[in-house]
C-alpha positions in Angstrom: -15.7 -23.9 -32.0 -18.6 -21.5 -31.8 -16.4 -18.5 -31.0 -17.7 -18.1 -27.4 -15.2 -18.0 -24.5 -14.8 -21.1 -22.5 -13.2 -21.5 -19.1 -10.1 -23.6 -19.2 -8.8 -23.7 -15.6 -6.4 -26.5 -16.1 -4.7 -24.7 -19.0 -4.6 -21.5 -17.0 -3.0 -23.3 -14.0 -0.5 -25.0 -16.2 0.5 -21.8 -17.8 0.8 -19.9 -14.5 2.9 -22.7 -13.1 5.6 -22.0 -15.7 5.9 -18.2 -15.0 9.4 -17.3 -13.9 8.8 -13.7 -12.9 6.2 -11.0 -13.1 7.2 -7.5 -14.5 5.5 -4.1 -14.8 6.7 -0.9 -16.3 5.9 2.3 -14.4 3.5 4.4 -16.6 4.7 7.9 -15.5 6.8 9.7 -13.0 3.6 10.9 -11.2 2.2 7.4 -10.7 4.0 4.8 -8.6 3.2 1.3 -7.4 1.9 2.7 -4.1 -0.1 5.6 -5.5 -2.7 3.8 -7.6 -4.4 0.5 -6.9 -4.3 -1.0 -10.4 -0.6 -2.0 -9.9 -1.2 -4.3 -6.9 -4.6 -5.3 -8.2 -3.3 -6.6 -11.5 0.4 -7.3 -11.0 -0.1 -8.4 -7.4 -3.0 -10.5 -8.4 -1.1 -12.2 -11.1 1.9 -12.8 -8.7 -0.6 -14.3 -6.2 -2.2 -16.6 -8.8 1.3 -17.7 -10.0 2.3 -18.5 -6.4 -0.9 -20.6 -6.0 -0.2 -22.5 -9.3 3.4 -23.1 -8.2 2.3 -24.8 -5.0 3.1 -21.8 -2.7 6.5 -21.0 -4.3 7.1 -17.2 -4.6 7.7 -15.7 -8.0 10.0 -12.6 -8.2 8.3 -9.4 -9.1 10.2 -6.6 -10.8 9.3 -3.0 -11.7 10.8 -1.3 -14.7 11.3 2.5 -14.3 12.0 4.2 -17.6 10.3 7.5 -16.5 13.6 9.5 -16.2 17.0 9.1 -17.7 18.5 5.6 -17.9 16.0 2.9 -17.2 16.2 0.9 -14.0 14.7 -2.4 -13.0 14.1 -2.9 -9.3 12.6 -5.6 -7.2 9.1 -4.9 -6.0 10.4 -4.7 -2.4 13.0 -2.1 -3.4 10.4 -0.1 -5.4 8.0 0.0 -2.5 10.7 1.1 -0.1 11.9 3.8 -2.5 8.4 5.2 -3.0 7.7 5.1 0.7 10.9 7.1 1.5 10.6 9.5 -1.5 6.8 10.0 -1.4 4.8 9.1 1.6 7.5 9.9 4.2 9.0 12.8 2.4 7.8 16.1 3.9 8.1 17.9 0.6 5.8 15.4 -1.0 3.2 15.1 1.7 3.1 18.8 2.5 2.4 19.5 -1.2 -0.4 16.9 -1.1 -1.9 18.5 2.1 -2.1 21.9 0.3 -5.1 20.1 -1.3 -6.7 19.6 2.1 -9.2 16.7 2.1 -8.1 15.3 -1.2 -4.4 15.3 -0.1 -5.3 13.3 3.0 -7.3 10.9 0.8 -4.3 10.4 -1.4 -2.1 9.7 1.6 -4.6 7.2 2.8 -4.7 5.6 -0.6 -0.9 5.1 -0.5 -1.3 3.3 2.9 -4.2 1.2 1.5 -2.2 0.3 -1.7 0.8 -0.7 0.4 -1.4 -3.0 2.4 -2.6 -4.4 -0.9 1.0 -5.3 -1.8 1.4 -7.1 1.5 -1.8 -9.0 0.8 -0.9 -10.1 -2.7 2.9 -10.5 -2.6 4.1 -10.1 1.0 6.9 -7.8 -0.2 6.5 -4.9 2.1 9.1 -4.5 4.8 7.7 -4.0 8.4 9.6 -0.7 8.8 7.3 0.8 6.2 4.2 0.4 8.4 6.1 1.5 11.5 7.3 4.8 9.9 3.8 5.5 8.3 2.3 5.0 11.8 4.8 7.3 13.4 4.5 10.0 10.8 0.7 10.2 10.2 -1.0 8.6 13.2 1.2 8.5 16.3 2.4 12.1 15.9 -0.4 14.0 17.7 -0.1 17.2 15.8 -0.1 15.5 12.4 -3.0 13.1 13.4 -5.2 16.0 14.4 -4.3 18.0 11.3 -5.2 15.1 9.0 -8.4 14.4 11.0 -9.4 18.1 10.7 -8.8 18.0 6.9 -10.5 14.7 6.2 -11.7 12.7 9.2 -12.9 9.7 7.1 -9.7 9.2 5.2 -7.7 9.7 8.4 -9.7 7.0 10.2 -9.3 4.6 7.2 -5.5 5.2 7.3 -5.3 4.4 11.0 -7.5 1.4 10.4 -5.3 0.1 7.6 -2.2 0.3 9.8 -3.9 -1.7 12.6 -5.1 -4.2 10.0 -1.6 -4.6 8.8 -0.6 -5.5 12.3 -3.6 -7.9 12.7 -2.6 -9.6 9.5 1.0 -10.0 10.7 2.5 -7.8 8.0 4.4 -6.0 10.8 4.6 -6.6 14.6 4.7 -3.3 16.5 5.6 -3.6 20.2 2.7 -3.6 22.6 3.1 0.1 23.5 3.1 1.2 19.8 0.1 -1.0 19.0 -1.8 0.4 22.0 -0.9 4.0 21.0 -2.0 3.3 17.4 -5.4 1.9 18.7 -5.9 4.9 21.0 -5.1 7.3 18.1 -7.5 5.4 15.8 -10.2 5.6 18.5 -9.6 9.4 18.8 -10.0 9.8 15.1 -13.1 7.7 15.0 -14.6 9.9 17.8 -13.9 12.9 15.6 -15.7 11.3 12.7 -18.7 10.6 15.0 -18.6 14.1 16.3 -18.0 13.2 19.9 -14.3 14.2 20.3 -13.5 16.3 23.3 -12.2 19.7 22.3 
């Protein structure tokens, strides 16, 4: 050949159709699958491509954690649940982030966005994750206002992502919860626009 790359979609599809599982090692104790987007972007994207090549059949996704002590392999679902409990919903973790003010809120919003990315690519996020994130950061009035004061744009994006997760049927909050979430998102958006009543 002439050494130039050539698209071979049939070969790619045939190769992907034979994938039995997808696997990723965590790179460090500081970075988890919900803290940076390249995990769901690459591993999630591959899992989605494999599912398509296999005619809609899911492929198991595993995360290897050799960052401390004895290595562990978890399902992606378990890894997301673990990180949600130990990071995003852990007051010691999020309070330390919020010491960095606007950047801390941005990082919390990124975790919500990355979690939504896992739902979109693999469908492995349990509904309770979105419920608890909503309760902790948006539906709690004091926390919502605190985050909006520190970083109104990131706070608005976070509320929007949680509503988007509901609209995409990744979780089904009851009508009262959804209405409260929408009201909270509207309040944050008003703050972003500078029209919030003080």
